[in-house]
Steps between C-alpha positions, in 0.01 A plus 500: 500500500654834396543793733209696354258216552631447856469866574134499381415203706650657817326831428169306451553308821571813698183663345293194597634519861431872530155464348417212741621709793287804401191275452442485871577864579202723539498789247348834609446598137310184413301461822161657551444714818220742593561873418447590855465351840173552680415267787233470768534352852213260426698360205239572241721706263712208358838568366586258206840447334603264220865417501681414171863431410719662245364271231145618598410172646289495826697381803309254709599490883664844497520649846330840487548744781320823578726711716381799700832548681555833330186648662512374855312791657215510264420140388284281726526125449229299661581204723504179310200273485502132406288582202758731345647349180832669569760503763528810720815616666417783734865565588612544137167648411455263198235277342611201293343237278578275207382532147272238349565304172417809304750706686224688683472593865201693643540667827183571696736721698351610833698824520406852580671835525676709236863557388676738264612387150753225508435387866346168406693246290421176317765231468483169312775240606692802647489697162360853545196520277342843575461761768179668599332766710256333740127605487228385724147603614663469835656834467627547855657143520320370803367187336143617430308716264230668708308820438325590831771458756823543306692743286518313164235716338667823596847384378361373174302826437818701507639300213204555259623684185873428580721250321558303817576133441400402862134559410520380124276203548414454126860517394430788255823674594312833479346725774288337770143527365145371533596154375752466780243646745250235400752219565593662831144504626432152382758379755361679807449271796788270388760384744749216553239272658189606302250784529534744789256795447232436761233711318548327157613148586537389841447557881666727736607190706699371195655848448619516861660158462685622186659791709618288795 
């Protein structure tokens, strides 16, 4: 075999090895992530990602992490429940779950509070995928979205008309408007363990238990 043929074989082998290695590495460019991060303490604002590699193939079993370590004073992570499909680390302030056969992971993340642009981060197998501001109807970060006995309404009202990502619930990227307001009000009474507004949903006894 001449040198040229040998060189081509070596080059092809190296290319095959490199391609095989990249096949398992998550690609931020090829993966699909939401345009914004808006979460509710009751977990009914799901956050879905689809992780793909550099060949645009979905990665099954990829470990996806939502990290709120960059916004420690303003993100509220609810205590874990057995029904949560993700693993919660309250010390590191992360949520983690694995993608399915289609490379998809949906977090019904029970998280409240807000954080400036870039404070929340998404990783897949340790690869940084995207950073976000954190938005939530729980504007004051106490784990509940309540109108009568809390300050969420007042905080949100100050953001109307402003380009504030911490209240951009429809991921429009524009000023906080009526569409965001409708989403905000639709999550009133939501909290980590269910509904808490005594007038609309529950009893004063349940509310007192929540505050203990």
